C-alpha positions as CSV (number, residue, x, y, z in Angstrom):
1,X,125.7,95.1,118.2
2,X,129.0,96.3,116.9
3,X,130.7,98.8,119.1
4,X,131.9,101.9,117.3
5,X,135.2,103.8,117.7
6,X,137.1,104.8,120.8
7,X,139.6,107.6,120.3
8,X,142.6,107.6,122.7
9,X,144.6,110.8,122.5
10,X,148.3,110.2,122.2
11,X,148.7,112.6,125.2
12,X,146.8,110.1,127.3
13,X,148.5,106.9,126.2
14,X,150.9,105.7,123.5
15,X,149.4,102.9,121.6
16,X,149.9,101.6,118.1
17,X,147.5,102.6,115.4
18,X,146.3,99.0,115.2
19,X,145.0,98.8,118.8
20,X,141.4,97.5,118.9
21,X,138.3,98.3,120.9
22,X,136.5,95.0,121.0
23,X,138.1,94.2,117.7
24,X,136.9,97.3,115.9
25,X,138.5,100.6,117.1
26,X,141.8,102.2,116.1
27,X,143.8,104.8,117.8
28,X,143.5,108.1,115.9
29,X,145.9,111.0,115.6
30,X,145.8,113.5,118.5
31,X,142.9,115.9,118.1
32,X,140.6,113.6,116.1
33,X,137.4,112.1,117.5
34,X,135.6,109.2,115.9
35,X,133.4,107.5,118.5
36,X,131.3,107.8,121.6
37,X,134.2,108.4,124.1
38,X,137.4,110.2,124.1
39,X,140.0,109.4,126.8
40,X,141.9,112.3,128.4
41,X,144.3,112.0,131.3
42,X,143.5,114.9,133.6
43,X,146.0,114.1,136.4
44,X,148.4,111.2,137.2
45,X,146.3,108.1,136.9
46,X,143.0,110.0,136.6
47,X,141.2,109.8,133.3
48,X,138.1,111.5,131.8
49,X,135.9,109.7,129.3
50,X,134.3,112.4,127.2
51,X,131.1,111.6,125.4
52,X,129.2,113.5,122.7
53,X,127.2,116.6,123.6
54,X,124.3,115.6,121.3
55,X,121.4,113.3,122.0
56,X,121.3,109.7,122.9
57,X,121.6,107.5,119.8
58,X,122.0,103.8,119.1
59,X,125.4,104.6,117.7
60,X,126.7,106.2,120.9
61,X,124.9,103.6,123.1
62,X,123.4,106.5,125.1
63,X,126.8,107.5,126.3
64,X,126.1,111.2,125.6
65,X,127.7,112.3,128.9
66,X,131.1,112.2,130.6
67,X,132.5,109.4,132.7
68,X,135.9,108.6,134.2
69,X,138.2,106.3,136.1
70,X,141.0,106.4,138.6
71,X,143.9,103.9,138.5
72,X,144.9,102.9,142.1
73,X,147.4,100.4,143.4
74,X,145.0,97.5,143.7
75,X,142.5,98.2,140.9
76,X,140.5,100.8,139.1
77,X,137.6,103.0,140.3
78,X,135.1,103.8,137.6
79,X,133.0,107.0,137.9
80,X,129.5,106.4,136.4
81,X,128.8,103.2,134.4
82,X,126.8,104.1,131.3
83,X,123.2,103.4,130.3
84,X,123.4,99.7,129.6
85,X,125.7,96.7,129.7
86,X,126.9,97.5,126.2
87,X,127.7,101.1,127.3
88,X,129.5,99.8,130.4
89,X,131.5,97.4,128.1
90,X,132.7,100.4,126.1
91,X,133.8,102.2,129.4
92,X,135.5,99.0,130.5
93,X,137.4,98.6,127.3
94,X,138.6,102.2,127.6
95,X,140.0,101.2,131.0
96,X,141.7,98.2,129.5
97,X,143.5,100.4,127.0
98,X,145.2,102.1,129.9
99,X,145.7,99.4,132.5
100,X,145.4,95.6,133.1
101,X,144.2,96.2,136.6
102,X,140.6,95.1,137.3
103,X,137.7,97.4,137.9
104,X,137.1,97.0,141.6
105,X,134.8,99.9,142.4
106,X,132.1,101.9,140.7
107,X,130.9,105.3,142.0
108,X,127.6,106.8,140.9
109,X,127.2,110.6,140.8
110,X,123.6,110.5,139.8
111,X,120.4,108.7,138.8
112,X,120.0,109.6,135.1
113,X,120.2,106.5,132.9
114,X,123.8,106.9,131.7
115,X,125.1,107.5,135.2
116,X,124.3,104.1,136.5
117,X,122.3,101.6,134.4
118,X,125.6,99.9,133.5
119,X,126.2,99.1,137.2
120,X,125.2,95.4,136.8
121,X,127.9,94.8,134.1
122,X,130.6,95.8,136.5
123,X,129.0,94.1,139.6
124,X,128.9,90.8,137.7
125,X,132.7,91.2,137.2
126,X,133.3,91.7,140.9
127,X,133.2,95.4,141.3
128,X,131.6,96.9,144.4
129,X,129.0,99.7,143.9
130,X,129.2,103.0,145.8
131,X,126.6,105.8,146.0
132,X,124.9,108.0,148.6
133,X,121.5,107.0,149.9
134,X,119.8,110.1,148.3
135,X,121.2,109.0,144.9
136,X,120.0,105.4,145.2
137,X,116.6,106.6,146.3
138,X,116.2,108.6,143.0
139,X,117.7,105.7,140.9
140,X,115.0,103.4,142.2
141,X,112.3,106.1,141.6
142,X,113.3,106.6,137.9
143,X,114.7,103.2,136.9
144,X,111.6,102.0,135.1
145,X,111.0,105.3,133.4
146,X,114.5,105.5,132.1
147,X,114.6,102.0,130.8
148,X,111.3,102.6,129.0
149,X,112.7,105.7,127.3
150,X,115.8,103.8,126.2
151,X,113.6,101.5,124.2
152,X,113.2,104.3,121.8
153,X,116.9,104.7,121.4
154,X,118.8,101.5,121.8
155,X,118.4,98.2,120.1
156,X,115.9,95.9,121.9
157,X,118.5,93.4,123.0
158,X,120.6,96.1,124.5
159,X,117.7,97.4,126.6
160,X,116.5,93.9,127.5
161,X,120.0,93.2,129.0
162,X,119.6,96.0,131.5
163,X,119.2,94.8,135.1
164,X,119.2,97.8,137.6
165,X,121.9,97.3,140.2
166,X,122.3,99.5,143.2
167,X,124.9,100.1,145.9
168,X,124.4,97.4,148.5
169,X,125.2,99.7,151.4
170,X,124.6,103.3,150.2
171,X,126.2,105.9,152.4
172,X,123.9,107.9,154.7
173,X,124.4,111.7,154.8
174,X,126.0,114.0,152.4
175,X,129.6,112.7,152.2
176,X,131.4,109.4,151.9
177,X,135.2,109.3,152.0
178,X,136.6,106.2,150.3
179,X,140.1,104.9,150.5
180,X,140.5,102.8,147.4
181,X,143.8,101.1,146.8
182,X,145.9,104.0,148.0
183,X,143.6,106.7,146.4
184,X,141.2,108.9,148.3
185,X,137.9,109.7,146.6
186,X,135.0,111.5,148.1
187,X,131.3,111.3,147.2
188,X,129.8,114.7,148.1
189,X,126.3,115.9,147.9
190,X,125.4,119.6,148.4
191,X,121.8,120.0,147.1
192,X,119.6,118.7,144.4
193,X,120.7,119.6,140.9
194,X,119.7,118.1,137.5
195,X,118.2,115.3,139.5
196,X,117.5,114.9,143.2
197,X,120.4,113.2,144.9
198,X,123.0,114.3,142.4
199,X,126.6,114.1,143.8
200,X,130.1,114.8,142.8
201,X,133.3,112.8,143.1
202,X,136.2,114.9,144.6
203,X,139.8,113.8,144.5
204,X,141.4,116.0,147.2
205,X,144.9,114.8,146.5
206,X,144.8,116.0,142.8
207,X,142.2,118.8,143.0
208,X,140.2,117.1,140.3
209,X,136.4,117.2,140.4
210,X,134.1,114.9,138.6
211,X,131.0,117.1,138.8
212,X,128.3,114.8,137.4
213,X,125.4,116.9,136.2
214,X,126.2,119.8,138.5
215,X,128.3,121.4,135.7
216,X,127.7,121.6,131.9
217,X,130.1,123.2,129.6
218,X,129.9,123.7,125.8
219,X,126.2,123.0,125.9
220,X,123.1,124.4,127.6
221,X,122.1,122.7,130.9
222,X,118.5,121.5,131.2
223,X,116.1,122.1,134.0
224,X,113.5,119.3,134.3
225,X,110.1,119.5,136.0
226,X,111.7,117.6,138.9
227,X,114.9,119.8,138.9
228,X,115.3,122.6,141.4
229,X,116.9,125.7,139.8
230,X,117.7,127.3,143.2
231,X,119.1,124.2,144.7
232,X,121.2,123.6,141.6
233,X,122.6,127.1,142.0
234,X,123.5,126.4,145.6
235,X,125.0,123.0,144.7
236,X,127.2,124.5,142.0
237,X,128.6,127.2,144.3
238,X,129.3,124.6,147.0
239,X,131.1,122.3,144.5
240,X,133.3,125.2,143.4
241,X,134.2,126.0,147.0
242,X,136.2,122.7,147.0
243,X,138.7,124.6,144.9
244,X,139.0,122.3,141.9
245,X,141.7,123.0,139.3
246,X,140.6,120.5,136.8
247,X,136.9,119.7,136.3
248,X,135.3,116.8,134.4
249,X,131.8,118.2,133.8
250,X,128.8,116.1,133.4
251,X,128.7,117.2,129.7
252,X,131.3,119.0,127.6
253,X,135.0,119.2,127.6
254,X,137.4,119.0,130.6
255,X,137.7,122.5,131.9
256,X,138.9,124.8,134.7
257,X,136.8,126.7,137.2
258,X,136.5,129.8,135.0
259,X,134.9,127.9,132.2
260,X,132.6,126.1,134.6
261,X,131.4,129.4,136.0
262,X,131.0,130.9,132.6
263,X,128.8,128.1,131.2
264,X,126.9,126.9,134.3
265,X,127.3,129.2,137.3
266,X,126.8,132.5,135.5
267,X,123.9,131.1,133.5
268,X,122.1,130.1,136.8
269,X,123.0,133.5,138.2
270,X,121.4,135.3,135.3
271,X,118.4,132.9,135.0
272,X,117.4,133.2,138.6
273,X,117.9,137.0,138.8
274,X,116.0,137.7,135.6
275,X,113.1,135.3,136.1
276,X,112.9,136.2,139.8
277,X,112.5,139.8,138.9
278,X,109.8,139.0,136.3
279,X,107.9,136.9,138.9
280,X,108.1,139.8,141.4
281,X,106.8,142.2,138.7
282,X,104.0,139.7,137.8
283,X,105.0,139.7,134.2
284,X,103.1,137.0,132.3
285,X,105.0,133.9,131.7
286,X,104.7,133.9,127.9
287,X,106.1,137.4,127.7
288,X,108.9,136.6,130.0
289,X,109.9,133.6,127.9
290,X,109.9,135.6,124.7
291,X,111.8,138.5,126.2
292,X,114.5,136.6,128.0
293,X,115.1,134.4,125.0
294,X,115.8,137.5,123.0
295,X,117.8,139.2,125.7
296,X,119.9,136.3,126.7
297,X,123.6,137.2,126.6
298,X,125.4,136.1,123.5
299,X,127.8,133.8,125.5
300,X,124.8,131.7,126.4
301,X,123.3,131.7,122.9
302,X,126.6,130.1,121.7
303,X,126.1,127.0,123.9
304,X,124.8,123.9,122.0
305,X,121.1,123.2,122.5
306,X,120.4,126.8,123.6
307,X,117.3,127.0,121.3
308,X,115.8,123.9,122.7
309,X,116.6,124.2,126.4
310,X,116.7,128.0,127.2
311,X,113.0,128.7,126.8
312,X,112.2,125.6,128.7
313,X,114.5,126.6,131.5
314,X,112.8,130.0,131.7
315,X,109.4,128.4,131.9
316,X,110.3,125.9,134.6
317,X,112.2,128.4,136.7
318,X,109.3,130.8,136.5
319,X,106.9,128.1,137.7
320,X,109.1,127.1,140.5
321,X,109.7,130.6,141.8
322,X,106.0,131.6,141.3
323,X,104.8,128.7,143.5
324,X,107.3,129.4,146.3
325,X,105.5,130.3,149.6
């Protein structure tokens, strides 16, 4: 399947307009976007790969999320690997546009398809896989379900090529500190978020946080039946206590702490407070959903996918709080 376009901002790297992504992409003028990933340098040798905030499609190879990589002395550490070998190849080619160093490590922040189903592509090329035990446990739980869902999105051959690959020695506990080619990266887990076992990658030397699905900006976050809204709230606050200055969110543009709080933290604050009060008052769920959809602050209504996700978030948060002992 032909790979689409990869935009590399001139602020990130100076390349000629004839550079190619697998023979097909060109470098666009700064500010344009014409493909599944945009490369942005967020600190010296630290790059964000920003995917679209819309749904998974065949054209974006299910790369509707954010990824990243860190250039170290002896190689490159990739943060999250895409939803398939084809998606992983797009991420790999983005790395090649910046450096000739090999990808030697892959870190997984979560278990949703685009966080890790490209692991096998990099493992076959010699990269070691790193994740926490809680993350790997959820990857194994959801692997078959996610691959089945991708059959409705990606071309058959692209899905058939997926072979789930897991960290061989996942780290026990809530924290793994990795010294990779002169760089320090930390896998940190605070509480369950979008999925059980979600983690972040923290770069203490640069104060950059790759938040995985703890943080959404520009678009509405989504609470699944297996998500825990209260735990997600705790995890968000703990991640922010690290003191990040630059954040690569799970979805949306690179941001600072104020925007992360505005789009994720304050939404969870509001959602839990309003739904919690409704549960305490024994207000019927249908009435709560209608009222809180109308009364949501305008700053949340401006987030992409508000109409689709906000009523669902109310419903699932209500159910979770109602069933608490």
